[in-house]
Backbone as CSV, one residue per row, in Angstrom:
resi,resn,N_x,N_y,N_z,CA_x,CA_y,CA_z,C_x,C_y,C_z
1,MET,111.921,-14.985,57.666,112.043,-13.811,56.712,113.440,-13.447,56.459
2,LYS,113.653,-13.171,55.080,115.033,-12.877,54.746,115.292,-11.245,54.895
3,ASN,116.546,-11.013,55.380,116.752,-9.506,55.583,117.497,-9.061,54.209
4,VAL,117.074,-7.919,53.706,117.701,-7.421,52.558,117.949,-5.973,52.592
5,VAL,118.774,-5.456,51.706,119.054,-4.140,51.378,118.488,-3.672,50.061
6,ALA,117.906,-2.530,49.936,117.341,-2.139,48.692,118.190,-1.054,48.072
7,TYR,118.208,-1.078,46.755,119.129,-0.185,46.004,118.299,0.450,44.879
8,LEU,118.477,1.890,44.738,117.791,2.628,43.851,118.840,3.299,42.896
9,ARG,118.582,3.506,41.692,119.607,4.507,40.733,118.823,5.165,39.714
10,VAL,119.071,6.301,39.495,118.576,7.044,38.299,119.823,7.713,37.633
11,SER,119.702,7.802,36.302,120.904,8.253,35.602,121.058,9.801,35.476
12,THR,121.887,10.226,34.832,122.107,11.677,34.511,120.986,12.197,33.571
13,ASP,120.323,11.260,32.816,119.286,11.696,31.886,117.938,11.813,32.623
14,GLY,117.837,11.849,33.940,116.733,11.944,34.679,115.693,10.924,34.398
15,GLN,114.547,11.291,34.095,113.442,10.362,33.973,113.097,9.944,32.482
16,THR,114.098,10.352,31.647,113.993,9.963,30.264,115.065,9.204,29.829
17,GLY,115.224,8.888,28.644,116.444,8.195,28.039,116.436,6.897,28.690
18,GLU,117.517,6.389,29.282,117.682,5.079,29.876,116.818,4.690,31.001
19,ASP,116.240,5.812,31.629,115.423,5.612,32.876,114.005,5.529,32.470
20,LYS,113.393,4.297,32.619,111.995,4.191,32.409,111.067,4.533,33.609
21,PHE,111.714,4.574,34.796,111.017,4.921,35.936,111.905,5.684,36.891
22,GLY,111.359,6.475,37.697,112.235,7.281,38.705,112.300,6.628,40.020
23,LEU,112.968,7.385,40.943,113.311,6.799,42.245,112.035,6.283,42.975
24,GLU,111.051,7.135,42.881,109.857,6.729,43.694,109.230,5.564,43.240
25,SER,109.032,5.339,41.875,108.552,4.129,41.201,109.358,3.019,41.609
26,GLN,110.678,3.099,41.494,111.499,2.009,41.877,111.311,1.562,43.314
27,ARG,111.139,2.692,44.234,110.965,2.370,45.649,109.687,1.588,45.909
28,GLN,108.634,1.971,45.205,107.257,1.352,45.496,107.353,-0.025,44.965
29,MET,107.992,-0.280,43.760,108.049,-1.571,43.239,108.782,-2.608,44.328
30,ILE,109.864,-2.067,44.816,110.569,-2.813,45.689,109.788,-3.216,47.052
31,ILE,109.152,-2.065,47.640,108.305,-2.305,48.686,107.212,-3.367,48.560
32,ASP,106.539,-3.243,47.392,105.362,-4.164,47.032,105.908,-5.596,46.925
33,TYR,107.041,-5.686,46.198,107.698,-7.013,45.996,108.075,-7.687,47.387
34,CYS,108.745,-6.876,48.132,109.256,-7.501,49.430,108.222,-7.798,50.361
35,ALA,107.185,-7.106,50.372,105.947,-7.417,51.089,105.191,-8.715,50.881
36,LYS,105.273,-8.915,49.430,104.568,-10.211,48.967,105.507,-11.320,49.094
37,ASN,106.931,-11.163,49.260,107.708,-12.329,49.155,108.473,-12.416,50.497
38,GLU,107.950,-11.790,51.737,108.569,-11.929,52.991,109.926,-11.586,52.997
39,LEU,110.323,-10.464,52.434,111.645,-9.944,52.477,111.507,-8.616,53.390
40,ASN,112.515,-8.666,54.334,112.486,-7.406,55.285,113.657,-6.497,54.933
41,ILE,113.326,-5.264,54.516,114.216,-4.201,54.055,114.749,-3.656,55.247
42,LEU,116.087,-3.787,55.470,116.892,-3.203,56.614,117.316,-1.814,56.352
43,ASP,117.618,-1.569,54.991,118.358,-0.314,54.684,118.109,0.047,53.253
44,TRP,118.180,1.391,52.872,118.184,1.876,51.451,119.401,2.497,51.026
45,TYR,119.788,2.313,49.818,120.975,2.966,49.377,120.593,3.514,47.940
46,THR,120.931,4.718,47.688,120.555,5.392,46.463,121.649,6.115,45.757
47,ASP,121.600,5.966,44.391,122.590,6.776,43.637,121.762,7.620,42.540
48,GLU,121.907,8.862,42.682,121.239,9.826,41.783,122.135,10.448,40.910
49,GLY,121.792,10.628,39.619,122.619,11.191,38.604,123.762,10.468,38.192
50,ILE,123.592,9.119,38.289,124.834,8.117,37.981,124.384,7.359,36.640
51,SER,125.246,7.451,35.701,125.024,6.655,34.520,125.112,5.121,34.691
52,GLY,124.412,4.364,33.871,124.418,2.913,33.985,125.738,2.354,33.413
53,ALA,126.514,3.229,32.729,127.715,2.651,32.216,128.948,3.023,33.118
54,SER,128.639,3.690,34.249,129.750,4.176,35.086,129.951,3.158,36.291
55,ASP,131.251,3.118,36.702,131.398,2.175,37.917,131.745,3.181,39.098
56,ASP,131.459,4.426,38.891,131.737,5.438,39.981,130.264,5.709,40.639
57,ARG,129.744,4.852,41.428,128.561,4.960,42.098,128.662,4.729,43.598
58,PRO,128.758,5.882,44.385,129.200,5.782,45.749,128.271,4.969,46.667
59,ALA,127.060,5.054,46.374,126.051,4.192,47.293,126.239,2.691,47.042
60,PHE,126.252,2.244,45.797,126.302,0.889,45.480,127.590,0.271,45.895
61,ASN,128.672,1.206,45.691,130.044,0.683,46.195,130.062,0.505,47.672
62,GLN,129.375,1.291,48.522,129.296,1.022,49.882,128.646,-0.374,50.210
63,ILE,127.741,-0.782,49.311,127.103,-2.122,49.571,128.252,-3.156,49.229
64,VAL,128.838,-3.110,47.951,129.785,-4.043,47.542,131.049,-4.189,48.288
65,TYR,131.600,-2.979,48.631,132.958,-2.874,49.245,132.842,-2.532,50.750
66,GLY,131.683,-1.914,51.169,131.642,-1.432,52.496,131.222,-2.504,53.554
67,ASP,130.585,-1.992,54.560,130.162,-2.759,55.777,128.911,-3.636,55.648
68,VAL,128.291,-3.744,54.275,127.082,-4.539,54.193,127.639,-5.950,54.163
69,THR,127.377,-6.863,55.042,127.658,-8.159,55.212,126.523,-9.103,55.388
70,ASN,126.771,-10.396,55.206,125.869,-11.487,55.549,126.336,-12.332,56.583
71,PRO,125.713,-12.354,57.800,124.525,-11.514,58.199,124.794,-10.146,58.434
72,PRO,123.828,-9.236,58.524,122.379,-9.630,58.536,121.731,-9.527,57.149
73,TYR,122.477,-8.941,56.065,121.840,-8.798,54.690,122.083,-10.067,53.916
74,GLU,121.045,-10.640,53.347,121.173,-11.815,52.562,121.155,-11.606,51.034
75,ALA,120.464,-10.427,50.760,120.380,-9.963,49.243,120.289,-8.476,49.085
76,VAL,120.503,-8.086,47.865,120.345,-6.782,47.410,119.075,-6.757,46.534
77,VAL,118.063,-5.963,46.826,116.875,-5.935,45.944,116.898,-4.702,45.091
78,VAL,116.706,-4.885,43.744,116.547,-3.766,42.854,115.299,-3.859,41.959
79,ALA,114.819,-2.734,41.400,113.631,-2.874,40.585,113.881,-3.541,39.343
80,LYS,115.146,-3.509,38.801,115.545,-4.152,37.649,117.006,-4.234,37.561
81,SER,117.533,-5.297,36.942,118.995,-5.657,37.050,119.809,-4.588,36.485
82,ASP,119.315,-3.785,35.410,120.232,-2.732,34.873,120.364,-1.519,35.842
83,ARG,119.585,-1.519,37.011,119.866,-0.530,37.928,121.346,-0.680,38.580
84,ILE,121.812,-1.984,38.504,123.060,-2.303,39.066,124.171,-1.721,38.014
85,ALA,123.975,-2.022,36.620,124.856,-1.587,35.686,124.325,-1.948,34.331
86,ARG,124.641,-1.092,33.400,124.253,-1.425,32.076,125.375,-2.003,31.301
87,ASP,126.585,-1.784,31.782,127.819,-2.343,31.256,127.930,-3.758,31.776
88,ILE,127.934,-4.750,30.854,127.956,-6.190,31.245,129.161,-6.523,32.141
89,TYR,130.289,-5.959,31.772,131.463,-6.213,32.567,131.276,-5.705,33.994
90,ILE,130.892,-4.482,34.137,130.700,-3.834,35.461,129.700,-4.625,36.247
91,TYR,128.547,-5.108,35.507,127.413,-5.743,36.215,127.986,-7.050,36.837
92,PHE,128.668,-7.870,36.069,129.150,-9.195,36.549,130.242,-9.059,37.571
93,ALA,131.113,-7.925,37.434,132.111,-7.766,38.406,131.463,-7.421,39.755
94,TYR,130.398,-6.571,39.854,129.605,-6.393,40.969,129.003,-7.723,41.502
95,ARG,128.443,-8.480,40.618,127.763,-9.695,41.081,128.803,-10.648,41.803
96,ASN,129.972,-10.643,41.181,131.010,-11.718,41.733,131.420,-11.166,43.077
97,GLU,131.658,-9.860,43.222,132.056,-9.292,44.521,130.936,-9.581,45.655
98,LEU,129.652,-9.458,45.161,128.664,-9.759,46.116,128.561,-11.141,46.538
99,ARG,128.852,-12.048,45.568,128.767,-13.566,45.842,129.873,-13.891,46.858
100,LYS,131.030,-13.264,46.900,132.072,-13.457,47.794,131.560,-13.097,49.224
101,LYS,130.635,-12.154,49.239,130.119,-11.815,50.554,128.948,-12.625,50.999
102,ASN,128.536,-13.634,50.065,127.384,-14.469,50.117,126.015,-13.583,50.151
103,ILE,126.078,-12.617,49.295,124.900,-11.751,49.171,124.394,-12.019,47.853
104,ASP,123.034,-12.215,47.612,122.353,-12.520,46.378,121.890,-11.098,45.752
105,VAL,121.515,-11.086,44.595,120.849,-9.955,43.997,119.491,-10.494,43.488
106,ILE,118.488,-9.723,43.925,117.111,-10.003,43.495,116.542,-8.816,42.665
107,SER,116.137,-9.180,41.407,115.423,-8.141,40.619,113.973,-8.308,40.658
108,VAL,113.222,-7.135,40.975,111.813,-7.253,41.154,111.208,-7.695,39.866
109,THR,111.623,-7.196,38.623,110.981,-7.539,37.434,111.612,-8.744,36.562
110,GLU,112.620,-9.204,37.100,113.236,-10.383,36.464,113.528,-11.479,37.438
111,ASP,112.694,-12.487,37.750,112.834,-13.486,38.615,113.721,-14.601,37.948
112,PHE,115.043,-14.567,38.200,115.905,-15.411,37.516,115.802,-16.860,38.090
113,GLY,115.404,-16.873,39.440,115.269,-18.058,40.112,114.257,-19.027,39.401
114,MET,113.169,-18.686,38.756,112.225,-19.523,38.270,112.824,-20.263,36.904
115,PHE,113.926,-19.760,36.405,114.511,-20.511,35.101,115.506,-21.508,35.542
116,GLY,115.742,-21.854,36.823,116.517,-22.900,37.204,117.943,-22.816,36.609
117,VAL,118.406,-23.933,35.910,119.716,-24.014,35.459,120.012,-22.985,34.426
118,TYR,119.024,-22.402,33.765,119.119,-21.427,32.724,119.158,-20.094,33.197
119,ALA,119.009,-19.865,34.481,119.065,-18.453,35.118,120.330,-17.791,34.841
120,PRO,121.504,-18.332,34.941,122.728,-17.626,34.591,122.794,-17.106,33.171
121,ILE,122.320,-17.896,32.225,122.241,-17.570,30.848,121.379,-16.395,30.622
122,LEU,120.214,-16.421,31.173,119.228,-15.309,31.033,119.805,-14.179,31.656
123,GLU,120.398,-14.136,32.760,121.040,-13.028,33.356,122.087,-12.348,32.573
124,ALA,122.898,-13.286,31.934,123.963,-12.718,31.027,123.268,-12.066,29.896
125,MET,122.238,-12.606,29.232,121.580,-12.029,28.106,120.977,-10.720,28.379
126,LEU,120.339,-10.606,29.522,119.774,-9.267,29.849,120.815,-8.197,30.240
127,ALA,121.910,-8.653,30.717,122.931,-7.704,31.071,123.565,-7.268,29.711
128,ALA,123.745,-8.186,28.787,124.248,-7.816,27.408,123.326,-6.770,26.696
129,MET,122.008,-7.104,26.747,120.991,-6.237,26.172,121.041,-4.855,26.729
130,ALA,121.144,-4.750,28.116,121.277,-3.397,28.616,122.536,-2.673,28.223
131,GLN,123.627,-3.435,27.905,124.851,-2.656,27.401,124.613,-2.251,26.009
132,VAL,123.874,-2.981,25.244,123.619,-2.631,23.895,122.714,-1.535,23.787
133,GLU,121.662,-1.383,24.763,120.766,-0.246,24.786,121.656,0.974,25.099
134,ARG,122.505,0.800,26.119,123.258,2.071,26.513,124.169,2.633,25.392
135,GLN,124.693,1.596,24.641,125.597,1.940,23.493,124.712,2.724,22.392
136,ASN,123.481,2.209,22.304,122.577,2.990,21.306,122.247,4.363,21.673
137,ILE,122.075,4.545,23.072,121.752,5.824,23.463,122.952,6.746,23.353
138,ASN,124.261,6.196,23.599,125.304,7.089,23.364,125.500,7.455,21.817
139,MET,125.203,6.489,21.031,125.299,6.783,19.501,124.324,7.796,19.084
140,ARG,123.073,7.714,19.552,122.126,8.744,19.281,122.496,10.081,19.836
141,THR,122.942,10.153,21.036,123.464,11.378,21.645,124.632,12.021,20.823
142,SER,125.608,11.093,20.468,126.865,11.585,19.937,126.415,12.063,18.383
143,GLY,125.470,11.279,17.894,125.093,11.668,16.529,124.462,13.180,16.503
144,GLY,123.602,13.483,17.521,123.014,14.635,17.600,124.018,15.797,17.798
145,ARG,125.022,15.486,18.578,126.069,16.494,18.829,126.799,16.801,17.594
146,LYS,127.171,15.683,16.696,127.955,15.819,15.548,127.136,16.625,14.608
147,ILE,125.871,16.522,14.552,125.002,17.202,13.513,124.974,18.776,13.961
148,LYS,124.842,18.928,15.258,124.935,20.255,15.746,126.289,20.944,15.516
149,ALA,127.425,20.207,15.649,128.686,20.718,15.402,128.887,21.049,13.973
150,ALA,128.357,20.204,13.103,128.609,20.456,11.738,128.094,21.724,11.347
151,HIS,126.985,22.258,12.101,126.516,23.485,11.726,127.111,24.694,12.516
152,GLY,128.144,24.352,13.296,128.850,25.287,13.957,128.352,25.589,15.467
153,GLY,127.487,24.656,15.869,126.856,24.896,17.242,127.653,24.177,18.375
154,TYR,127.743,24.804,19.543,128.415,24.092,20.719,127.826,22.591,20.873
155,SER,128.652,21.643,21.126,128.100,20.319,21.272,128.679,19.614,22.479
156,GLY,129.095,20.453,23.475,129.562,19.750,24.730,130.987,19.919,24.940
157,GLY,131.554,19.539,26.135,132.855,19.740,26.651,132.955,21.135,27.351
158,ARG,134.182,21.318,27.976,134.425,22.521,28.667,134.693,23.690,27.697
159,ALA,133.921,24.838,28.047,134.077,26.053,27.183,135.499,26.557,27.389
160,PRO,136.190,27.045,26.287,137.490,27.642,26.495,137.412,28.873,27.349
161,MET,138.503,29.268,27.905,138.538,30.571,28.589,138.083,31.669,27.621
162,GLY,137.331,32.584,28.139,136.706,33.613,27.496,135.440,33.447,26.937
163,TYR,134.838,32.076,27.138,133.519,31.861,26.892,132.883,31.091,28.027
164,LYS,131.585,31.125,28.059,130.625,30.321,28.925,129.693,29.730,28.236
165,VAL,129.028,28.729,28.800,127.777,28.073,28.158,126.500,28.588,28.658
166,GLN,125.695,29.011,27.747,124.498,29.700,28.113,123.389,29.205,27.172
167,ASN,122.350,28.541,27.731,121.235,28.028,26.845,121.766,27.085,25.824
168,GLY,122.799,26.333,25.992,123.332,25.305,25.119,124.198,25.984,24.152
169,ASN,124.709,27.259,24.335,125.402,27.954,23.154,126.649,28.483,23.897
170,LEU,127.736,28.764,23.310,128.817,29.474,23.593,128.587,31.031,23.566
171,VAL,128.761,31.800,24.671,128.640,33.133,24.690,129.887,33.739,25.330
172,ILE,130.331,34.922,24.848,131.373,35.599,25.541,131.309,35.863,26.965
173,ASN,132.374,35.438,27.636,132.468,35.755,29.217,133.183,37.158,29.352
174,GLU,132.559,38.144,29.592,132.960,39.413,29.591,134.140,39.609,30.590
175,ASP,134.206,38.771,31.650,135.269,38.931,32.658,136.477,38.302,32.131
176,GLU,136.369,37.331,31.246,137.654,36.555,30.847,138.111,36.922,29.580
177,ALA,137.314,37.517,28.561,137.692,37.891,27.437,138.848,38.798,27.253
178,PRO,138.960,39.794,28.107,140.134,40.699,28.058,141.557,39.892,28.321
179,THR,141.362,38.903,29.000,142.634,38.079,29.292,143.129,37.422,28.053
180,VAL,142.016,36.800,27.360,142.315,36.129,26.057,142.997,37.199,24.977
181,ARG,142.253,38.230,24.878,142.732,39.250,23.937,144.187,39.660,24.240
182,ARG,144.472,39.824,25.485,145.725,40.330,25.926,146.776,39.201,25.597
183,ALA,146.619,38.044,25.717,147.378,36.766,25.551,147.779,36.787,23.928
184,PHE,146.766,37.194,23.272,147.073,37.018,21.789,147.753,38.419,21.306
185,GLU,147.483,39.493,21.949,148.534,40.671,21.735,149.807,40.362,21.857
186,LEU,150.212,39.742,23.117,151.519,39.510,23.347,152.124,38.426,22.455
187,ARG,151.218,37.403,22.052,151.722,36.383,21.119,152.034,36.946,19.830
188,ASP,151.224,37.859,19.381,151.272,38.295,18.021,152.419,39.421,17.883
189,SER,152.825,39.858,19.120,154.031,40.853,19.146,155.392,40.016,19.077
190,GLY,155.229,38.713,19.128,156.476,37.895,18.992,156.925,37.152,20.309
191,MET,156.165,37.415,21.438,156.641,36.831,22.620,156.363,35.220,22.691
192,VAL,157.400,34.676,23.360,157.373,33.285,23.548,156.441,33.012,24.686
193,LEU,155.970,31.655,24.892,155.002,31.391,26.028,155.389,31.804,27.323
194,MET,156.788,31.485,27.649,157.149,31.902,29.067,157.103,33.326,29.370
195,SER,157.334,34.223,28.354,157.326,35.591,28.442,155.807,36.119,28.563
196,ILE,154.943,35.380,27.968,153.474,35.746,28.025,153.016,35.414,29.427
197,VAL,153.458,34.316,29.912,153.051,33.999,31.279,153.565,34.984,32.256
198,ASP,154.850,35.412,32.167,155.348,36.359,33.152,154.554,37.755,32.926
199,THR,154.380,38.169,31.721,153.673,39.427,31.551,152.257,39.430,32.064
200,LEU,151.483,38.285,31.836,150.116,38.195,32.195,150.004,38.313,33.778
201,ASN,150.966,37.502,34.441,151.086,37.563,35.833,151.289,38.952,36.380
202,LYS,152.334,39.556,35.913,152.681,40.824,36.346,151.660,41.893,36.201
203,GLU,150.860,41.679,35.233,149.845,42.655,34.912,148.473,42.342,35.680
204,GLY,148.587,41.327,36.460,147.351,40.947,37.255,146.321,40.165,36.768
205,TYR,146.643,39.619,35.515,145.640,38.601,34.956,145.821,37.272,35.610
206,THR,144.641,36.614,35.781,144.612,35.272,36.420,143.792,34.330,35.520
207,THR,144.000,32.914,35.851,143.045,32.038,35.181,141.783,32.150,35.698
208,ARG,140.801,31.342,35.042,139.331,31.376,35.499,139.236,30.917,36.845
209,ASN,140.171,30.198,37.424,140.188,29.725,38.840,140.820,30.657,39.790
210,GLY,141.273,31.847,39.270,141.922,32.895,40.041,143.357,32.566,40.378
211,LYS,143.957,31.634,39.671,145.429,31.321,39.954,146.273,31.896,38.844
212,PRO,147.656,32.116,39.278,148.619,32.638,38.253,148.655,31.701,37.029
213,PHE,149.049,32.347,35.958,149.272,31.504,34.706,150.551,30.795,34.702
214,VAL,150.490,29.665,34.034,151.638,28.816,33.825,151.712,28.536,32.310
215,ILE,152.765,27.833,31.735,152.904,27.621,30.428,151.651,26.861,29.812
216,SER,151.097,25.816,30.531,150.171,25.052,30.009,148.786,25.781,29.832
217,THR,148.543,26.738,30.751,147.245,27.434,30.697,147.256,28.409,29.673
218,VAL,148.471,29.114,29.448,148.648,29.977,28.347,148.567,29.303,26.974
219,GLN,149.250,28.122,26.868,149.216,27.273,25.672,147.869,26.966,25.304
220,SER,146.888,26.545,26.247,145.600,26.182,25.944,144.833,27.330,25.317
221,ILE,145.152,28.484,25.629,144.530,29.760,25.141,144.937,29.905,23.660
222,ILE,146.327,29.961,23.554,146.909,30.058,22.172,146.549,29.105,21.166
223,ASN,146.274,27.692,21.644,145.972,26.597,20.721,144.458,26.815,20.318
224,ASN,143.675,27.585,20.963,142.237,27.795,20.641,142.037,28.939,19.774
225,ARG,143.111,29.461,19.056,142.906,30.655,18.146,141.617,30.615,17.277
226,LYS,141.593,29.399,16.527,140.450,29.431,15.658,139.153,29.596,16.167
227,THR,138.954,28.887,17.394,137.741,29.168,18.245,137.469,30.631,18.517
228,TYR,138.619,31.346,18.908,138.430,32.641,19.268,138.134,33.537,18.008
229,GLU,138.507,32.978,16.972,138.170,33.748,15.634,136.827,33.473,15.082
230,GLY,136.092,32.564,15.768,134.750,32.309,15.414,134.480,30.996,14.707
231,TRP,135.455,30.070,14.781,135.312,28.784,14.090,135.066,27.777,15.141
232,TYR,134.580,26.545,14.801,134.358,25.588,15.860,134.402,24.074,15.190
233,HIS,134.830,23.186,16.057,134.811,21.795,15.735,134.567,20.978,16.887
234,TYR,134.040,19.639,16.603,133.658,18.867,17.615,134.426,17.603,17.600
235,GLY,135.232,17.192,18.662,135.929,15.994,18.689,137.235,16.140,18.039
236,LYS,138.165,15.136,18.200,139.504,15.253,17.610,139.482,15.248,16.172
237,ASP,138.675,14.464,15.474,138.717,14.414,13.995,137.661,15.360,13.297
238,GLY,136.942,16.166,14.197,135.973,17.122,13.533,136.567,18.200,12.660
239,GLU,135.926,18.522,11.629,136.268,19.497,10.664,135.942,21.014,11.356
240,TRP,136.791,21.811,11.095,136.528,23.315,11.399,135.557,23.809,10.565
241,VAL,134.374,24.345,11.158,133.399,25.079,10.418,133.131,26.361,11.079
242,LYS,132.453,27.258,10.347,132.048,28.625,10.807,131.132,28.429,11.937
243,GLY,131.565,28.975,13.115,130.754,28.746,14.287,129.648,29.787,14.403
244,VAL,128.614,29.507,15.235,127.625,30.312,15.525,127.745,31.375,16.584
245,HIS,128.972,31.014,17.295,129.232,31.989,18.492,130.058,33.231,18.021
246,GLU,129.995,34.187,18.830,130.629,35.420,18.517,132.110,35.445,18.758
247,PRO,132.997,35.747,17.820,134.317,35.756,18.071,134.958,36.712,18.946
248,ILE,135.852,36.328,19.797,136.607,37.208,20.625,137.759,38.001,19.877
249,LEU,138.339,37.347,19.065,139.332,37.930,18.218,138.741,38.453,16.892
250,LYS,138.787,39.698,16.581,138.142,40.207,15.289,139.237,40.431,14.222
């Protein structure tokens, strides 16, 4: 009987989008497959909330770069090859690292072994298809954000100081808004950035992290004037449109 380690992954999209099945479904598929094929599961590794396009997956990195060795582990079992990665370069980088440790990859739903000499070709095709599918998901998501931004709606990213995200929209953060207004009062009075920094710190204002202001944090506020005046844009090349959020500067 071959000793194996099982790996599960679900993305940040939860049970929809790129995930056709959740953790428990993957787990049961692996258990059933291993029972039928005389594979002994010695351990389980799980990554939750990790995108298939990311190489930052702590659990799988433990398998690839950690103490998982052969012996005793002869293979990694996954419900589907795209659980390893949807990016073809990341996928084969992981596969090559595992081969160096003499550890194979077994996909429950894709039995590459039955295709003989054509198995590497099929594996590459499926990895490429997974990457294309991921790119399509990103395009659909990005397209939806751009449409929302075109109508002045918040479309992601960190909210500037003075605002917070609530139910998918920018709303004024009453704790931070006075700091923003004071920064612009000082700027409009003719003060340079360093003088604004000194004045804000002397008057007891702090950043949203509770730290003293420095030039860069003040500059990020000043550079967002149009947002504070009620305008919005998404991305570097997005056009400014009238936002649906309430302006801090009137």
